[in-house]
C-alpha positions, 0 to 999 in steps of 0.5 A: 269450716269445720264443726269445731270452727263454726261452733267457735264462731257461734260461741263468740258471735254475741257483741261481735258487731263491729259496724257503724252505730250512728243512726241515718236520717229517716224515714227508712226503706229497706230491701235485701238480696242475696245473702241479705235477704234473710236479714232484711226479713228478720229486720221488718220488725224494725222497719218495713221492707220497701223503697223510700223516696226520702230519708235512707234506703238500706240495701243488704246484698252479696256479690251474687246479687250485685245486679239486683242490688244496684237496681234497688240503689238506683231506683231509690236514688232516683226517687230522692233518698240517700242509699246505704249499701251493706254487702259481704263483698263487691267493688268499693263503689258498690259498698258503704259498709262491708260485713262478714259473709257466710251463714252468720252474715245475717246477724251483722246485716241485721245489727247494722239495720238495728243501729242505723234505724235508731234501734240500738237498744234492741241491738244491745238486748239482742246481744244480751240474749245471744250471749245467754243462749251461747252459754247454754248451747256451747259444746262444753255444756253437755247436760241440758244443752237445749240446741243439742237436744233439739238437734237430737229430736230432729235427727232422721226426721223432716221438720215442718216449720210453723210460726205466727203470721207476724213471725214468718221470717222464723220459718224462712230463717230455720229452712235456710239454717237447717239446709245450709248448715245442718244439711237437712231438708225442712218444710216451711208451712207458710200462710194460713196453716189450717188448710195445710195441716188438715189436708196435707196427709189425708191422701197418704197417711204414712206421709206423717211418719218421721215428721216433726213440726217446730212452732217457732216463736209465740203460738197464736190461736191459729197455731194452737189449733193447727197444733191440736190437728197435727197431734194425730197426724205426725210423730211430734210437735215441739214448741220453740218459744222466744228465750226469756219471753222476749219480743220484737227484733231481739227475740227473732234474732235470738231464735235465729241464733238458736236455729244456727246452734241447732243446725250445727249440731244436727250436721254433727249428728249426721257426720257432715261438715257444716261448712258450705258445700263447694257447689254453693260457691260455684252457684253464687259465682255464676250469679256474680257473672262467672262462666256457667259452663265452668261451674260444674253445678250438676253432680255425676249421676252415680253421686245423686244417691237416688232411692233404690225403689225395688229395694224399698218395696222388697218388704211388701212384695216379692221382688221377683214378681216385678217382671224387670228386664235384667238391665233395666234401671227401676229408677229410669222413667 
């Protein structure tokens, strides 16, 4: 998938859900596995993540997690619930609803859950927010494009991801997007952020260099205190609010969507294609039952791009004083 292709998919994503819209019988249970995990997390604003003994159990999954999804479905069936399995692939008897796979599958999974739990108005509100973001983040918007501007701020830095406790799906979402699409490592700060931000840089103050914190969604009192602490410890703090003051499920799905735009532009900045790297498909294949020996999950040693420690020390001291053997690899332990 090229950058242009992904950007086209992102621009046309709002309103593209084509699955069932009829509500299922309640009460509802929701679990996710594989590529359905993130969508189940985001949809917790609509239905709690749980296994139900009656009503309808939703199981969101992908072929690499089919064994776990089957276990969930069997537990719910034995308990007395009807099961709706939603997946990106698998055998017909394992799927009630098929959704498109890939990094944008989260949208289709989540919109299915919204409609199936009687929250069609929330699904429509989410599409309205996404459509507005598409108009502001699309590639033809060259001035004041918020996604492209934020990608520029993240370029060359390690993002730290924070949110209020009731929006902990957002750091999960952005870490996935920045890694899978943006080819960038980010660190979610989960749980109580105050012990983390007050202590994380005390032993090595330089670790705060080239760090940017993203406060995702609404900032509560704890996040405001965390921001005050971080002001003197890292390069920059950026608040990424919900669009148009939205709340609940539409707001969180919209912020996921904005993160997808940012990740695509970040990959572009790094000169990387936003498509999944081949090893991901091979790893998912192993989880789906393919031969591990044939998967080639490990790269060659010279492709690991380890940092040359001696070269990095050269600015601080004379490398000749390190007394290394001629053939010794400074990175070997």
